[in-house]
N, C-alpha and C positions, 0 to 999 in steps of 0.2 A: 807811528810807533805809540803803543799804549803800555803803561806800566801799572802794576798792581799796587805799588806803594810809591811814596815820594822818592825821587832820585835826583842826584846831581849828575847831569850828563854834559859831555863835551863833544864837539864835532871838529873835524878837520876836512878841508876840501881834498878831494881825491888827488888832484894834481899836486897839492902841497905834500900829501903823504907819499906819493910816488917819488917826488924830488928828495924827500928826507931819506927814504929807503934806498935810493940810488946813491946818495952821498955819505951816508953814515952806516958803516958796517955793523956797529953795535945795535942800532935800531933795526937794521935789516935782519940780523940774527934773532933778535927779540920777537919781531913780527913773524918770522918763520916758525919759531917754537910755539907761539900762541896759535898760529894757523894749524900746525900739526896736531896740537892738543885738542883743539875744537873739532877738527876733522875726525879724530879718533873717537871723541865723545859722541858726535853725531852719528858716526857709523855704528858704534856699539848700540846706541839708542834705537836706530832703525832695525838692526839685526835682532835685538831683543823683542821689539814690537812684532816682528814677523815669526819668531821662533818660540818665545816663552809664553806660557799660559798667563792669563790675567793676574792670578794671585802672585806668581813669581815677579811679574813686572811691578805690581804694587809694592811687594816687600822690598824690592831693590830701590824703588822710588823713596820709600820711607827711610831706608838705610842711608841713602845719599842726601836726602833733603828733609830731615826730621822737622825743622822749623816751618818749612813751606806747608806741610800737612796741617799745621795748626792755624795758619794765617790766610790761606788761599781758598777761594770758593771751590767747592767740590766739583762743580762743572768744569772748571779749568783743569783740575787734576785728572778727571775722567777723560777729557779730550786729549790731554798730553799722553795719557797711557793708552789711548785708543780703545776705551771701553765706555759703556753707558754709565750714567749716574747710578742706576739701580744696581748694576754689577759692582760698582765701587762701594756702595752702601753695604752690600752683602759681604764684601771682602773686609771692610772696616769692622763690621759687627763680628765676623768670624775671628779677626785678629784681636779685638777687644775681649772676646770670650776666652780665647787662648791665653791672653795675658793675665786675665783674672784667675784662670786655673793654675797658672804657673806661680802665682803669688803664695799659694798655700802648700 
């Protein structure tokens, strides 16, 4: 696993997690909700990648993760969106131009 920034991570052995989920109803429900939410997010992301044009994918990404856009290498963002770096650069320039026009 590689991270883009310093993180504090924890780990739990799978058999220990399984035992916890089998013996603690509150943790089991918590785990189920997290799993469902991540599944929905992943499904939406895949669906958008297949159906939305690049500009719409980029706009949604900026809306969801505004701080990431300022801190992360553009190559990573382009890869996440399934577009080339040059396409991402054009989208960013177009967005910047539109923002500048909206200020006046």
